[in-house]
N, C-alpha and C positions, 0 to 999 in steps of 0.2 A: 306823313300824317303821327299825330298824338295818338298811340293808344293805351296809354295809363290814365285813366278818366276817373275825376274827380263825382264824388254820389252826388252832389249838389246838380253838376250839370247832365247826368242821367238822369236823376230823378226829377227834375225843375224844369222842363221844358219850355214854360213861361218867364222864367226867372231872366231880368234885365240885370245886365251888372251894373255897380255905381259910378258915377262921373268920377276919376281918378281926381284929389287935390294936387295941384303944384307943389314939388318941395322945396324948402328954402335951399340955397346955393351952398355947398358944403366947405368948410373952412380946407384953407389948403394945407398940404400935409408937407412933412419933410422927403425928399428923394429916396430916402431907404423904406419909409415907410408906405409910399407909393407903388415902390419894384415889389416888397412881399405882397403888397392885396392882390396886384396886378400877376404876379407868381400863383398866387392862390388859385386865384379867378381862375385861370389858364386850366389849372390842374383840377379847379371843378366841372370844367367844360368838358375836356378828356375824358373824367369820369363819368360825367353823365354821357356822354355819348358811345361809350362804351356798354354800361347799363344797357341803354337802348337796342346797341345792338344786339347784345347776349338774350334781353326781353324778346326781339324780334327773330333771332334763331330759335326760342326756344317756343312762340307762337305758330311761326307758320316753319312746318319742314318738308324738307324735300318731298315728293311723291313718291310712292312704290313704284313696281313693273305695271305698266298700263294696260288696260284691255279695248277692245276696239269699239265698243257701243255705249252710248252715253244710257244712264239709268233715268229717265224720266221722258214722259209722256204725255200726251194731251187730253186733258179731262174736261168736265162740262163745267160752268158755272152758273149762280143763281141771279145773277145781275146786280149783287149787292155789293158795295165797295164800302170794306169795314172801315171808318178812320179811325187813325190813332190820335187825333186833335192835333200835337204840334207836328209831326212827322213833315217831311219836305212835301207837295204836292207827287213829285214824280214817283214815290212809292208807295200812293195810297193804294191800297187792297191789295199789297204785299203781305200775309198772313200765315200764322201758321194753320197747318189743317189736317197734322196727324202725327200722333206720336206711338214709339212704341219703347218701351225700357225694359221689356223680358222677352228679347227676340230668341225663340229656342228652334223653330220650325217656319215662320213666317216667310221669312225672304233672304238669303244668302247675300252675298256680296260676290264681287269677281271671284275670290278664292274659295270659295265655299263656307265660308264664316259666316256666324249669324248674331250680328254687331244689332246694338241698340239705333234706332234711325227717327230721324223727324221728317215731315215735308210741309216743304213751303211750298201755298200756293198764290200764283197771281189771279186773284178774284178781281180785277180791273177789265175795262173794255181795250188795255192797251200792252202793248209789251212795254217792259220793265229792263233795263240794264242793272245789272246785278255785281257791275262791278264794284269787288271795296266794301258790300254789304257783309255786316257783322253779324256771325250767331254766338251766345256765348248759354252758358248756366250757371255765369254769374252776373251778380248787377254790379261789379265792380272792374271789370276786364271783357275785352273780344277775345276768342281763342281758333275763332276762325272767318277769314274771309274770301270769299266769292270771286273767282276770277271774272275776266271779261267776259261776260255771255250774257244772252238776252233770255228771257222767259215771255215765253206769249202769253197774249190775254187767254185767260184759263189753265193754264199747263203749272204743271206741278214739277216739282225737283225733289228727291230725296238727299239728305245728307245721312251718311254713316257716323253712328258715335262712338269709335273704338279706341279713340285715343291715338289717333294715326291724325296726320295731315297730308291730306292730296287734295289741291284745287286747280285744276286742270281741265280747262273747256273739253265737252266730248268723254270727258271718263266721268266713273264713280267719286262723287264727293265724299271726302272721309275728314272729321273733325276731331278737333284732339280733346274731347272730351267724352263722357259715355252719362247718361242720364239712369238716375236713380229710380228703381220701381218704386222705392217708399214715397217717391213724390218727388218732385221737380219743378223749380221757375226756370223758363226759357225764354232767352230775348233776340229779338231781330234788329241792330242797326244798324243807319244809313251810315254812308264814308264818314259823316261829321260827327260820327259817335251818339247820333239823337237814338233815340228808342221811336221802331217801327212798330212793332209790336211784341206781347210776352204771350207765355199762359204756363198756367200752374198745374201742373201735374198731378190726380190724386195717385194712390196706390195702383199698381197695376201689376196684374199677373202673367202667367208666361202667355205669350205670343196673345196678348191681348192690349190693344189700342185706345189711345185718348183723341177722340176724333172731332172736329167742328162738324156737325151736322147741317143738312140741307137749310134748317130752320135759323142756322146760327150760333145755335145753343150747342154747349160740349157734353159727350158723353163716353164710358166706355163701351167698348165692343168688342167682340172676337171675329166680326166680318171684316178685318182690316183688310186696306185696299191700297197700298203702296204704289202712285200715281193714277191712282184715278179716282173717281168721285164718292164719295162715302156713303156710300147706301149700298143695299141690297144686290142691287145688279152690278154697282162696280165693284164690289167683291169677288164676284161672279167672274166679272171681266179680266181681274187681275188673275184668278186661280186659273182662268180659259189659256189665258195668254202665255203663263208659266208650264201649262201643261204637255206633255207629250205623251204617245201611244208605246206601251213598252214592245219592242223587236219591232217597230216599223221602220227604224234606220239604224242599222247597224255597221261597226266596223268591219270590212271585208276584205281588205288586203295592206300592206303595210309596208314601205320598200325603204328602211333605214340609210342606204351606202350604196345607192345607183351607179352605174359607170356608162349605162347606155339607156337610150330612150329619150320621151320628150325632154324640151328644153325651156327653158323659161324666155321672157321677153328682151333678156341680158345675156340668150344664150348659155346659161349656166344647166347643166342638171340637178336637180335639186332631189334631197328627201321626200316623200310623201306618201299621203293617206289617202285610201278610198272608202266612201260611203257608199250603201246601196239600201235603196228604197226597196223594203219587202212587201209593199203594197200594191194596191190597183189606183193607186190617189197619189194626187201630187200633193209633196211634202215640203212646209216652208221650212227652213233651218235657222227662222229669227228666233226658235224659242230651244235653240243646241248652243252647244259650246265644246270646244276642244281644248285638249292640252296633253303637256308630259308628265304635268305633275300632279297629284291626286288630291295633295293638299292645297290645289291652285284650279279645280274644275273649269272655273270659267276663265283660263288665263289668254284664251282667243274666241271672240266670239265672229259668228259667219257674217259677210256681206248684206246689207240690209237689202231683202227681198231675194236671196238666193232660196232658191228651190231645188228639190230630184225629182225627177220625174217619174211614172209608176215603174218599176223594177229598173229603174235607172240607177247610173253610179254618178257619186260626185267626187270630186279630184281636190286636196290640197297638198299644195308646195309647203313644204315643212324646212324652211329653209333662215330662219330667224329673222324675214325682212319685216322693219317696220311701217314700209310703205302702207297706207291706209288704202282697203281693198274696196274700192267705189263702183266697179262692172261686178253686177251679180253673174254675168255669164264667162268672166274670163276665171282661168285656174287662180286663185286667191293666194297670196301666201301666210301663214301663221307665222307668230313672234316666236317660234322655238324649233330648235333642231331636234333631231333624231339620233339618238345611239344604235346603232348594232351591237356592239357588244349587252348592254342591257339596258330598257328604258319603258315606259309605258306609254300608253295612248289611250287617253282618258275622252270617251263621251259621255257630254252630259247635257240636259236638260237646262233650261236658265234659272231655275234655281239651285241649281250644284247638285241635284241628286246625278247619281251615276245610271246612265243609260247603258252604255256598253266599255269594256276594258278589254286591252289586247295586252299581253306581257312580250317584251320581246328579248332573247336572252341568244348572244352568239350568230347571227343571222351574217351569213359570209357576205360578201362584196357581191353587188347586181343581184342580188337573191331578195326575193319578197317573203313575210310572212303572212301567207293566204289561208281562206276558208276555201276546201276543196268542194266536191260537191257534193258531201254528207254534211259541210259544213264543221267539220272539224278544220281545224288551223294546222299548216304545214309549213314548212320552207322548200320553196321552190327556188329554181335557176329560173323559171319561165315568166316573170313579173308579166301580169296584163293591166295594165293604169286602164281604167274604164271601159275594161272589156269583158266577157264572163272568163270565172278562173275553170276554164276545161281547155281541153286538147285542140278546140276547135277558136277557143279567145287565143290560145299561145299563136296556133298557126298565123289569126289576122295581125297577131302583135308581130310577127317575123315578118311578114309581109311588110308591115309600116317600117319597120327597123331596116330594113332594104329600102325603102324606097328614100331613109335620110342619110341614105350613103353616098358620097356625090360622088366617087370611084366609078360604080358598077361593078367593083370586083367583089365576089364573095363565093364563100367556101361554099360546091355543091356534091362533094362525094367523102364519105371516110370509110376509110377499113382499118378497126383495130384489133382486129387481130385475125393475120392471113398467114395459113398454113401450108394452102397450097393455090390460090386464089389467083394473084397478080405479081409475078416476079418481075424485083427491079432490074435492071441494065447490068448494074455491079454483080447482080448475081444474090439469088437468097431471096427469102418472104418476108414483107417487115411489113410493120404498118404504114399506111398512105393517106394524107390529105391531097384532094384536089379542090382547085380552085377555078372561076372562071369570069372572064372580062365579058361583062354584058351590053358595055357601050360599045362608040364605036370609033374609039381612038385608042390606041394604046398607052398604056399607062406605065412607065417607070417606078418598079417596087423598091427598088436600092434606098433601104435603112428602112423598109416597112416591115413589120414585126409577126411572128406566128407564134401562139403560145398555146400552151395546154392549163395556164393559169390566169385568169380574168385579171387576179392582181399584179402579174409581169406580162402587158399584154405585146412585149418586146422581148420576150424571153428569148426566141432566136430573131435574127434578123437576116432577111435576102440579101444578098452579097452586092454592091455596086454592078449597076450595070444592068440588073435582071430587070426584066420588061416581058410582059404579058398582052400579045396584039387582041385588036378585037375580036370576041367569039372565039379565043384560045381557050382552051382547058391546059391546066399545067399542073403536075402533080408533084410534091413533096413528100419524100422518104421518111417517115417518120422513127429511124433506128438507134438514134441518139450519137451516129456516128458520123460527125461532121465530115470528117479526113477524106470521107468519100466522096464530096461534095464538087462539083464542077459545073462550067458552065453548061453542061445539057441534063443536067442531075444534082437535082438539090436535097440533103439529107439535113434534118434538125438536129437538134441539141437534146431532144427530148423523144420519149415514146409514150405511146397512148395505152390505155387499160381498158381490156374485153369488157371489165364489170361496170364500165360506165363511170358517171360523178364527175368528169373532168367538162370543164367550158373550154371549148378551141375558139379561140379570136383572132380576128386577123385585127390589126393596127398601122396608121400610118407611121411617118416618121418622129410626130409629136407624143406619137402615145394614146393618140384619140382613137380608140375602137370603132371600126367600121362594122364589123360582122361579129357574128358570135352564133356558135354550134353546140348545146347543151348536148352532150352525148349519154345518151343509153346505154344500157348492155348492149352491145350489139355484137351476136354468136359468131364464132370463128367464119373466115369463108364470107361473109354475109358483109355488104355495104351500109350504109346510110346517109340522104342526103336528100338533095331538093330537084324537082322537077322542073322545068321550066314550065311556066303557064300552070302551074297549081303552086296553091297554097299549102305550106305545111311539110313535114319530112315524112319521108318515108325509107322503109327497111327495100334494099334488093339482092337476091339471090345471085344476080347475075352481076358483078361489077364490072365499071365501064372505063376502067381509070384511064383519064385524059381521050375519053370522050364524051357525048351527051350522054346523060340517062334516059333510061328506058321506061316504058311505060307499066311493064309488069312489076308491079310496086307490093307492098302490105304495108300496113300500118303498125302491127306489133304482131307480141304473142300473148297468148290466153297468160292468166297466171295459173302457176303450178297448184294443184292440189296439196292440204297439206295433211298428214298424219295425224289422229286425235289421237295415239299413243305413242310414246316414244320406244321404236325399235330397240335391239338387245335383247340381255337375257332376262326371263319371264319364268314365272313357276305356275302351274295349274291350267287351269281355262285363261285364254285370253280373249277381249274383245275387244276390235279395233276398228276404224274408220277412216275416210276423210274430209277434209272441208271439201265443198262443192264452190268455187270462183263463181262470183257472180255474173249471169248471162252466159252461162258455159253449161255441158254435159260431159259428165267425167264417167270414165271409162276402167276396170281395175281387170290383173293379172293376178294369179298366186301360183303360175310355174315358172315363171322369170318370162315371160313373153311381153316385148314391146306392146302395150294399151295402144287397140285401134278402135275403129268403131264398129269394123266389122269382126276382130277376134279380142274379146273379154267380155265381161260383166258389165253392163250398166250400173251404175252406183247412183242412189239415188236417198242414201243417207241410212239404208239398213245397217243392221251392228251384222261386222263380219269375226265371227267366233271359229277359233283352233286350239287343240289341244298337241299341235305338234309344231316342230319348223318349220316356219313359212314363209316365205318371201312373198310381199304385197308391191304390184306398181301399180302406179294411176296415174294419167294423163285427164287435162282438159282440152275439151274440144270446144271453141266459139262458136255463138252463134252466126257473128258478124264474120263475113267471109271476105272479110278484108281483114283479119287476122287468121294469125295461124296457129297451132294447138300448140302448148306447154309442153314444155319439159318433163321429162317423166320422173315421178315423184317413187322413190325406192325406199324399202326397209325389211329388213328380216327379225322377225322373232324367234328368238332362242329359246326352246322350251326345255324345261329337263335338262339345261346343260350345267354338267358337273367337269369338265373337262379344266387342264392345271395349266394351259398355256393362253395365251391369246388366240382370239377368234378372227378371223378371216373369210367374210361374207364375200364369193362373188358372183355376180349376177349378168347373164348373158344371153340375149334370146334365145330358143333350143334351136331354132333353124339355124342360127349362127355356128353353135355346135356341133348337130347331128347329121346335117344338111348333107344327103350321099354325092352329091356334086360337089362341094367345097367348104364342107362345115370342117372347122378349126377340129374336131375331135373324131373326127369320122375315118373310121377305115378304108372303106368302100369293098364294092364285090368282089376285088379281083386280087385283092391283096395276096401276096407272095413271101412266104416266111421258108421258104425250102433252103435258103442258102444262110439264115442266120441272120442276125442284122448288120447292115439295117434292113430291114424288110423292104421289100420293092411294090411297085404298084399302090404307094398308099396315098390315100385322099387327106391326112394328118402331114404328110410331107410335102406335097405340093401346093397345100395350102394352110396350114397348120400356123404359120409362122406370119401371115400376112393380117395386121395390124386391124381387131374390129371393134366396135364399142361395146362397152362393159360398164359394171359397175363395182366399186367395192367399197366395201364396211370394216372397218378394224376395231376391234374391242378389247379391250385391255383385260388382263385376268380377275378384276374388280369389276369388270364390267362397263369401263368407262369407253364411251364410244369417243375415239382418236380422229379415224377416218372417214367420211361419206362423201363418197365424190364419182361422179365419171370417168373411166379410164379407156384407154388402148388398150387391146388386151390381143396376146398372141402365144406360140408356144415356142420356146425355146430348147436348143441343145441339139446334137448329132445324133450320136449311138443312143442316148437316153431318151428320142422321140418312140422307140418302139416301146417302152416299157409301158405296163397298164395303165398304171396313172403316169401323166407330162407333166412336166415343168411348163408355167408359163410367166410371158414377161408384163411387167403393167407400167405403162407410162401416163403420167399424169401430162395431160394434153387441154388447152384452152376451148377443142374444137368439143370435148365432152364434159367438163367443168372447169376444175381451176388447174392453173398450169403449175402447181408442184405438187407433192403431199406433204402435208403442213403440220406435223407432228413429228417429234422427239422418239422416234420408234428402237434405237437401240441405244440401251444403257450405256455403254461403251465408245460411243461415237457422241463428239459433241453437236450435232447438226440437228436444225430445228423443223428443217425440211428437206426432202428428197424427190428427186426429178424421174427417177425411175427404180424399178424392185423388181424382184423376180421372187417367185414363189418355186421353189425346186424341190423336185423330188430326190435328192441326193444324186442324182445322176446315174451312172452306171453301179452305183451303191445303191440302188432304190431297195432292190428286194433283198438287200443284206441287211447292215447295220442303220443305214438311212443316218449317219451323223460323221462319217468318215473327213469327208471335206468341213466341216463347221467344228469338228474337236481339232484339226489341225490350223483352221483358223484363231480357236482359241489359243492355242500353243504360240502363236504368233504374238497373239495379244500379250501372253503371260512373259514373253521374250521381250516384249516392246520393241520390236523391229520398227524401223524405219521404212520397212518396204509396204506399199499400198496394197491392202488386201481387205475382201469384204465381211464386213460383219454378219452375226448367224444368230438369228433366234426362230427356235422352233415355234408352229404354230398350228391350230386346228383351223382347216377349211371347211366352208359349206359352199355348193354351188348351185345356185337356184334353190337353194332352200334343203337339200341335200348333203346328207354329211360326206365330204369329201378325203376324208383322213389326215394325217400328219404330213405335213411339209415342212421345209425350211426357206424361212423368211430372209433374202438376203439383198443388199443394195444389188443394182446391175452394174455390172463392169462396162462402162459405157464414156464418152466424154464431161458428160455431167457429172459422175463419179469421181474421175480424176479433179474438176475445178474443184470442188469440194474440199478433195482432200490438199490438194495445192493453195488454195486459200483463196481463191478465183470466186467471181459472184458466178451464178449461173448462166447468167448472159453472156460468161466470156468462157463459155465451153467451146465455142467453135474454135478457138485460136489453140489449136495443136495438132498434132499428126497420133494418131495411135496404129500399131505393126502389131503383127502376129504371125507365129509359125516363123516361115522363112522371107516376110518381110511382104507379106500381102496386108495390104490398106481393109484397115477396121475403120478407120475415118481419117480425111484428110489426105495424107499424099506421104508415099514413100521416096521420093524423088533424091531428096537431102539423105534421107538414110543409106540407100544404095551407094551414093556417090561417094558417102564418109568410108561403109564397108570395103568399098572397092581401092580405098588410098589404104586402110588398115590393113589388107589383103598382102599388098604390095609392098608396104614397110616393117622393118627390122626394132621395134620398140626396146630388144633387147641391148643392141647395140647404135642404135640412132637415137639420141636423145628428142630430136625434132619429133619423130616417128610416136614416139612417148608422149611427146607434150601433145600430139595431137588429138591422142585418144583421151588423155586427161582435158582437152579441153572441150570434146565433145562428148563425153561418155562421164556419168556419173559413177566412179568405180566404185566407191563406197557400198553405192545400192547394188550394183551389180553383183559384187562379192559376198554380198550380206543375200540376196535374194539365190543365188548358185550354191550357198551354203546350207539354206534352208532346203532346196529343195534336193539336196544330195543327202542332207541327214534321213529326210523323209523315202527318200528313196521313190519320187516322182516318177514310173515307169512310162508315161502318157505325158510327156513333156511338149508334145506338140503343140499344146494349148497356151504356151509363152506367148505373152503380150508383154510390149512395152511401149514408152510413147514419150514424145517431147513437146516441150510448151512454145508456142510463138513469141518468148522474149528473148532479149537479150542476155545472153550467157546462159541461159537452159541448156539443160544435156539430158541425154536420153537416159531413162529409169525404166526399169521394169517391175512389171507386176503380178503379183501369187493369184494366181487366176486356175480354179477346177483343178484341185488335186486328189479326185478323186481314186485315184491310187499310189496314193502317198502313205505307206505304213501299211501297204497292202499287203506287202508280201516283206519280208526280215530277208530274206535271200538274195534281193534286189540288189544288185552291183551297182550302184549310181553314179561313182566316181568314175570307173571303166565307161559307162556307157555315156556320162557328159565329156569324157575328156576324149572321145574316139577322132580321129583326123577328117572324118567324112560327117559327122554332124552326131548330136545327141539323140537316142533313141531308135526307135524303129523307124520314124520319122525323119531321122538325120536331121535336125534341125541346126542350122548352123549356129557355130559357136566361135567364129571368128575369132572375135574381139577377147573373148573368156580366155582362149589360146593363145594368144598375143602378148594377151598381160600376164600369163604364166610362163612365158618365157623368160622374163625378167626376174632375174631371183630375188629383189626386192617386194614386189608382187606378188611372187608365188608363196613369200614367206606371209606376208600379208594377207593372202586370201586364206592360209592353213591357219592363221589365228583369230581369223571369224570363225571358220568351219569348227575351230578346239573350241572358242566359246561358246557358238551354239552346242557344239556335242558334249559339253559340261555340264552345260544347262539343264539339256533334254536328258536327266537320268530317269531309267524307270519309274523310282519313287516317284519325283515331278511328272511326269506325264501321266501316272495312273492319277495322282490325284486332279489331275484336271479330266482327266476322261470319265472319272466318279462324279464329277459335278455335271458334265454332259450327258451322262446316261440317264443320272438322275430327272433329267429335264424331260426327257423325252417318255421315258420308260412307262411313265401310268397312262399313257396315249398308246401304247403300241398293241395291246390287245383289241382296244375298238379300231384302230387300224387295220389289222390284219383281218379282224373281221370283215372291214369293206372289202379290203382287197387280195387276202390269200387266196382266196379258189379262184382270182383271174390273173394270180402269178404266170406266166409264161414260160413254159420250159425252152421256148426256141430261142428265149434269150437266153436263160441260163440253166442248162441241164439236170441239175441238181436241185432246183427251187421246189419245196412243198407246194401242193396247190390244196392244200386244205387248212380251213382257218389256224386248228392247231399245230397244224405241223410248221405252217409258217412264223408263227409264232416261237416256236421253238427253236425255228432255223434263224431266227433275228436273235435270239438270245447266244445261241452259238456261234453265230457271226462276230458279235459282242466279246464274246469270252476268247475267239482269236485273236482278235484285236490287243487282249490285254495280254496275249501271248507276245504277239507281234512288240509290244514296247517291251518286255522281258530279255528278247533274247537279239532285238534289233541293235543295240549298242553293244554286244561284242561283236557282232559280223562284221558291223561298219568300220570297226576298227582294225577288222584285218585288210579290209576293201581299200582303206584309205592308205593303210602300209604299204599293202604291195600296188596300188595305181600311181602314187607319188612318189616310190622309192624312197621310201623312207626308213631309217634303220628303227630297232626297237627303243634303243634310248632319245632319238629324236622324235619320237612315237609319246611314249611316257612325259620329255619333255615338255610337249605341246600339248596332249590330250591326256596324259593320266595314264595310268594301268589300267592295262584291259579289263573291263570290269568282267566278272565271270557271270556265268547263266545262273540265276535265279535255281532253288533246288526243286520249284513247283515248274519251269519251265517246261514245254513241251517242244524238243527239237526236230 
């Protein structure tokens, strides 16, 4: 169709063309001229064709992204047909009925924009097909053509005039011209380009329309009514049709990356959005739109007739499916997808005005962003499409998911922290998962996956041939050690976390997820799972690995109260309190007791005021009997504290400390001190080392809290147990809190966490210098030894809010301590043997060591190279020699605490541990070379020294040891050691008066007869013992020079060659 029209054809509809006169025949032309003219005609035709194509492309532009609902609706008619004279009868009654040239807020398009618009009305009594009917704001060209569509009698169609072109039936119409608000003439043309109707608009204001009134006249009005009769009632109908009630329909839940749940008709799991009706009435969704683009709020319209029931839910799949939504009862498909990384979901009314909006940001796989019961959006791993976002909704959804599982195999029980509950067949206590086959047929699990990561559903796979029989419960041990797996005992490649947050999934060989369990925090030795015949998940105090779960269940724990004031250092009067979790009653204590409903003060929100150091503990007790009491909240308020060391606060229920039957610190009524230490008939010796629950806080000198967690606490030591102040071992256990102490506690250690610590009273030095062992550790640090030894830090300790004096914070010498030193993870700490004294087992086994020792005893490394090589293959000789040289220098007369270890690794050798040197540098007169070279064994305890002596039989290794001893000797000069000791004394001296004020009167002469039992006397005695140590540093090098010379049978020349000249006694030395 030619759409370039002459003015005459447009304006002179009744014009009849004149009859054309036959022209005379042209004369014949030469062939060359004919060829040139023919070529020119062809060229002209091609040019015209190109121009026509270009114009067509300019006039008709491809449509933009569509919506799903048309913008026209039925109106009334006045039964008048307004003829336009020469128009064909097929289009009689097709007229302009309303125009708006300055649309600011009257009517949005599908993208929320407000373009100019015009309305065409079929005022006839019959339907009109609009195919190729044209519109324009110019009298010389047509700028818009309608698609093949019918306009029913009385019906109106809106065309948006925004300089775009969209002419698709069922979608909003966009014309490629705008309407001037200063007045414009508009035209309707039939397919033959004859004028059907026109209107000339006057100057129009904002949101003012020019409308054909019921009497046929035109007038301006603010009562615009696009799609409706141009009357006041038509305006009201239009407004009512586009009006929604604020808050009536809300976005309730969004799942942008689901892996489980409902599927659409094609079997696909789709992104989805859930709406919720907050009212008591049915709400039509005809006036709502959904989008993921705020600039296009009307991107997707709901199916015609779609409704939400009162307090009901409406689900929309968001998979970009363009399929029209014709069934209002089916879950419709929106024409956009969601991004879990970042996206917006916008609910708008039909005019593009915002009703609700949700912003998605980093939503995990298979999680939803949902309103909780308080209306606050949270990320949840338990989506509940079409159900309440509550625990009940999650339980119901779990049942639905299990019903969709075709195998009938699902997870029934999980234990994420197994301390003593269930032992694996291969030994040890580890995490585990139990699955159950609820079907009536065996299921081949070959290639099935079990995972703690929903994004890697087959992280661990069942071995080929694994089968689960009908009704069978199968346990899988989650210890990360697949090497232990066999046909009867399955071990995964991963472990579980007590703290929860993981999603445990079971998947078929294709990766399709069959079952999932969102793991909450699961306390140690408590399991979590499902009970047959009951919806939801439960906790079990009594785990039943490999068997049906019992019905003695509970739903969880009350939330713990929170302190309203941060514990730590405070000055003046302090007022503190607790939050009270919903539906709970809170009780608190101030003496370290574990709060119960029978023991403690009821807390109702009152202020708790105090001026002295106090430990507050609180616990919430739920009103719902299906829940258990919360964990205990603990915090110590340190009042008017001016200590120069870090502060450690230990809290233990007083009954655990002082109970006369089994208290950790209880002496008991029948203690017998008559024979000296160790005292007899003491409760603390019998029960004190048994770990019990406690709480630890650590505050740095500046008041920064580094640790606040539950611990296992018990006594440690042997003879030192009878000291008035006793040493305590602290172990981080998941049973009571975190699995480690996650703090960099020692400046001279690279570790960021520790498994176990010791608060040491300085052992046998407890009533003396209180620093001797720590000082020697600092000496070893200064020397740069490769022999493993404990770090040392003096601290001030409070027990249940009471000042407990100075103590020495140390790493505990155990397998975790060794693992860190050797560069292993704490999880690998079991992979070693630790022995002590004459081969007693501290951890692991002594079998290999005893076999080795037997062979070394029978050998002769000095004469047999194979015997020497055997020692070199099994013993870290450099380590042994350095250890022995250090011990020999300080003259540790209590060598019985010797410890040594070997890793379970290829090529690992036995190494020695520096440990418990309270009697090192105790006496300058102790002849350690003689003591350590005795054939019957070292020290009074006759500790086996076979390996050392056998090596010394070989001249080269004797020389090697003496060179190491000489290096230590020449490093530890009196001046060098004095400088190190000065620093150590400076660290603890400011705390000593406070310490002896607490403990001086409790000094026990049954332990050491010479100790004073007054505060001033105890402090003076401490000073004297420190001065005695300084004196030992002055005389030890001189005396040791003689001891070495005599015991190793060296000449003076040999001694001077290796050790240098014998140092003189300083003038101020006391001999």
